[in-house]
N, C-alpha and C positions, 0 to 999 in steps of 0.2 A: 120907353119906346109907348108910341102915340096908338089908339086903338084903332087909327085907322092902318098904322102897319101890321098890326095883329091881327086885322082882318084879311089883309092882303096873304099874308101869308095862310094864313088858316085858307082861303078859297084856295091858292098852289098845290097845298097838300090836299088835300079832298079832292081834287081835280086830278092829280098823281096817285093818290091812292083807288081814283077810279078807271087809272089807265094801268092798272097793273093787277094781274090775276090775280083772284081773293086767295090762294095758297101761294102766294109768293107774297103778300103784307106784312105780314108779323116779320121776315126776314129783311124785308124795306124796314119798315119800321127801326129796327135793330142797329141796323147798317144808319138810319140819317140818325139816332141817336148818338152811336159812336164817335160821326162827324162830324157833329156840333159837340158834344166834348170833345175833340182834338180842337175843334177852333175855341172851346172856353180854355183851353190850356191846363186847367186845374183840376185835379182829382174831388176835391171833397166838394164842390158846388152840383157837381157831375153827378156824384149822389145823392145830394141832398134834393135835387130836382128829381131823381128819376124816384126818390121815395115821395115827395110831393104829389107828385104827377099819380102815384098807387092809391093817394085819396078817393076814396067812396065805391073800388073795383072791388068784388067778395078776392077774396084768394082761392087759388085751382083747389082746393081740400074741402071749404064749405063752398063750390056752387054748388057743389051736387045734392047738398043737401035739402 
């Protein structure tokens, strides 16, 4: 995918998140992730992407320390 495609996707995602109530954003993102995994059609690439995107985020048990 081209960089310009990623930028336009990011823009639509950011605008969509801004339009959703903050308390509903996590549910929306989970629903989006599952829809994209369904589109991909294979379990392992979905799991790989989930773990890859987690890089750089603190785990819940470390966030409060």
